C-alpha positions as CSV (number, residue, x, y, z in Angstrom):
1,K,-7.8,16.9,0.6
2,E,-7.0,20.2,2.0
3,G,-3.9,21.9,0.6
4,Q,-3.8,19.8,-2.5
5,S,-3.7,22.8,-4.8
6,G,-0.5,24.7,-5.7
7,S,3.0,23.3,-5.5
8,P,3.9,19.9,-4.1
9,R,5.5,21.7,-1.1
10,E,2.2,23.6,-0.5
11,A,0.3,20.4,-0.7
12,L,2.6,18.7,1.8
13,A,2.3,21.7,4.1
14,G,-1.5,21.4,3.9
15,A,-1.5,17.7,4.6
16,L,0.8,18.3,7.6
17,A,-1.5,21.0,8.9
18,E,-4.5,18.7,8.6
19,L,-2.6,15.9,10.3
20,K,-1.5,18.2,13.2
21,A,-5.1,19.0,13.8
22,K,-6.5,15.5,13.6
23,L,-3.7,13.1,14.6
24,T,-3.1,13.8,18.3
25,A,-2.4,11.5,21.2
26,D,-5.9,12.2,22.5
27,S,-8.0,12.8,19.4
28,P,-11.8,12.4,20.1
29,A,-12.1,9.5,17.6
30,F,-9.2,7.6,19.1
31,S,-10.4,8.2,22.7
32,R,-13.8,6.7,21.8
33,L,-12.1,3.8,20.1
34,A,-9.7,3.1,23.0
35,L,-12.6,3.3,25.5
36,A,-14.7,0.8,23.5
37,Y,-11.8,-1.6,23.1
38,G,-11.1,-1.3,26.8
39,S,-14.6,-2.7,27.4
40,I,-13.4,-5.9,25.6
41,S,-10.0,-6.3,27.4
42,D,-7.0,-4.4,28.6
43,Q,-4.9,-6.1,26.0
44,A,-7.2,-4.9,23.2
45,M,-7.1,-1.3,24.5
46,L,-3.3,-1.6,24.8
47,E,-2.9,-2.8,21.2
48,V,-5.1,0.1,19.9
49,N,-3.1,2.6,22.0
50,Q,0.3,1.3,20.8
51,R,-0.8,1.5,17.2
52,H,-2.1,5.0,17.7
53,Q,1.1,6.2,19.5
54,A,3.2,4.7,16.7
55,M,1.2,6.8,14.2
56,V,1.6,9.9,16.3
57,G,5.4,9.1,16.3
58,R,5.4,8.7,12.5
59,L,3.8,12.2,12.3
60,A,6.5,13.7,14.5
61,A,9.2,12.1,12.3
62,L,7.5,13.3,9.2
63,E,7.3,16.9,10.5
64,G,11.0,16.7,11.4
65,R,11.9,15.5,7.9
66,V,9.9,18.2,6.3
67,G,11.4,20.8,8.6
68,R,14.9,19.9,7.4
69,L,14.1,20.0,3.7
70,P,16.3,22.3,1.7
71,A,14.7,25.1,-0.3
72,K,15.3,23.1,-3.5
73,T,14.0,19.7,-2.9
74,E,13.7,17.0,-5.6
75,A,10.1,16.2,-6.7
76,A,10.7,12.6,-5.8
77,E,11.5,13.4,-2.2
78,L,8.4,15.6,-1.9
79,A,6.3,12.8,-3.4
80,A,7.7,10.3,-0.9
81,L,6.9,12.7,2.0
82,Q,3.4,13.3,0.6
83,A,2.8,9.6,0.3
84,E,3.7,9.2,4.0
85,A,1.3,12.1,4.9
86,D,-1.4,10.4,2.8
87,Q,-0.9,7.1,4.7
88,L,-1.3,9.0,8.0
89,L,-4.4,10.8,6.8
90,A,-5.8,7.4,5.7
91,Y,-5.1,6.1,9.2
92,V,-7.0,9.1,10.7
93,D,-10.0,8.4,8.5
94,E,-9.8,4.7,9.4
95,V,-9.9,5.5,13.2
96,A,-12.9,7.8,12.7
97,R,-14.8,5.1,10.7
98,E,-13.9,2.4,13.2
99,A,-15.0,4.7,16.1
100,E,-18.3,5.3,14.4
101,H,-18.8,1.6,13.7
102,V,-17.9,0.6,17.2
103,A,-20.4,3.2,18.6
104,M,-23.1,1.8,16.3
105,L,-22.3,-1.8,17.4
106,Q,-22.6,-0.8,21.0
107,E,-25.8,1.2,20.6
108,Q,-27.6,-1.3,18.3
109,A,-26.3,-4.6,19.7
110,A,-29.8,-5.9,20.7
111,V,-31.4,-4.8,17.4
112,L,-28.5,-6.4,15.5
113,A,-29.2,-9.7,17.3
114,V,-32.9,-9.5,16.4
115,D,-32.0,-8.7,12.8
116,A,-29.5,-11.6,12.7
117,R,-32.3,-14.0,13.9
118,K,-34.6,-12.7,11.2
119,A,-31.9,-13.1,8.5
120,I,-31.2,-16.6,9.7
121,Q,-34.9,-17.5,9.5
122,A,-35.1,-16.0,6.0
123,A,-32.0,-17.9,4.9
124,K,-33.5,-21.2,6.3
125,E,-36.7,-20.6,4.3
126,A,-34.7,-19.7,1.1
127,Y,-32.5,-22.8,1.6
128,T,-35.5,-25.1,2.2
129,L,-37.1,-23.8,-1.0
130,R,-34.0,-24.2,-3.2
131,Q,-32.6,-27.4,-1.6
132,P,-34.7,-29.9,-3.6
133,K,-33.7,-28.1,-6.9
134,L,-30.1,-29.0,-6.4
135,E,-30.5,-32.5,-7.9
136,G,-27.7,-35.0,-7.8
137,L,-25.9,-33.3,-5.0
138,S,-26.2,-34.0,-1.3
139,F,-26.5,-30.9,0.9
140,P,-27.0,-30.6,4.6
141,G,-30.4,-29.6,5.9
142,P,-31.2,-25.9,6.6
143,D,-30.4,-26.1,10.4
144,Q,-27.0,-27.6,9.7
145,A,-26.3,-25.2,6.8
146,L,-26.9,-22.3,9.1
147,A,-25.3,-23.7,12.3
148,V,-22.4,-21.2,12.3
149,P,-24.6,-18.0,12.0
150,T,-27.0,-19.5,14.6
151,L,-24.0,-20.2,17.0
152,L,-22.8,-16.6,16.5
153,V,-26.1,-15.0,17.3
154,D,-26.5,-17.3,20.3
155,Q,-23.1,-16.1,21.5
156,A,-24.1,-12.5,20.7
157,E,-27.1,-12.8,22.9
158,A,-25.0,-14.3,25.7
159,R,-22.5,-11.4,25.4
160,L,-25.4,-9.0,25.5
161,S,-26.7,-10.5,28.7
162,A,-23.2,-10.2,30.2
163,G,-23.2,-6.5,29.3
164,D,-20.5,-6.8,26.6
165,R,-22.4,-4.8,24.0
166,L,-19.4,-4.4,21.6
167,S,-18.7,-8.1,21.3
168,A,-22.5,-8.8,21.1
169,G,-22.8,-6.3,18.2
170,R,-19.9,-7.8,16.3
171,L,-21.1,-11.3,16.7
172,A,-24.6,-10.4,15.6
173,E,-23.3,-8.4,12.6
174,D,-21.2,-11.5,11.6
175,A,-24.1,-13.8,12.0
176,R,-26.3,-11.7,9.8
177,S,-23.6,-11.4,7.2
178,L,-23.1,-15.1,7.0
179,A,-26.9,-15.7,6.7
180,D,-27.1,-13.1,4.0
181,R,-24.2,-14.6,2.2
182,L,-25.8,-18.0,2.1
183,V,-28.9,-16.5,0.5
184,Q,-26.7,-14.8,-2.1
185,L,-25.0,-18.1,-2.9
186,L,-28.3,-19.8,-3.3
187,E,-29.4,-17.2,-5.8
C-alpha cells in the first residue's frame, strides 16, 4: 500500500491520502455500483448508498482523530488508527471489485445463461454416468438432482427477457456454480 514505508505516522498519513482520493461520496466505482443496484430496486440502491455514506463518515471521523493526535502518540494508538484506515481501504477495494463484477454480469448475462445451460447439461451427463456406480444408495435422477440450477437458469432467462440484466446474470452465475459443484462432488 502507498505510504507504508517509514514511521507508523507516515504510513497512516499515506493511507489517509489514498483514502481521500478514493473514498468520496461520488467515487466512480460507487456511482457505477449504485446505478446498477438501482436497476434492481430503489431499496437496493438505498442500502448501497447508506453503507457508502457510512464509510465516508468513518473516513471523516478518522481524519478528525488523526488531526487531533499529539506529537508523541503511543504506537498502540497509531496501530488502531492504521487498522481503521486499512478497513476503509479494504472497503474501497471491495466496491471496485463489486462494480467490476456487476458490470460483467450485466454485459454477459445472455452468455452466462447459455454457459449455465451447457454446465447443467454436462452435469446431467456426468451424473448419469456415475449414478449406477453408487451401489447400495438411492439417488434421484439427473433431472431431479439438477432441478435447482435448472430453475435458476430458467429464472435468469425470464429476467433477461424482462430487461433485468443484473439479476439475470446473477441467477445464471449461480446456476452454473451449482451445476459445477455437483460435478465436483461426483468426482
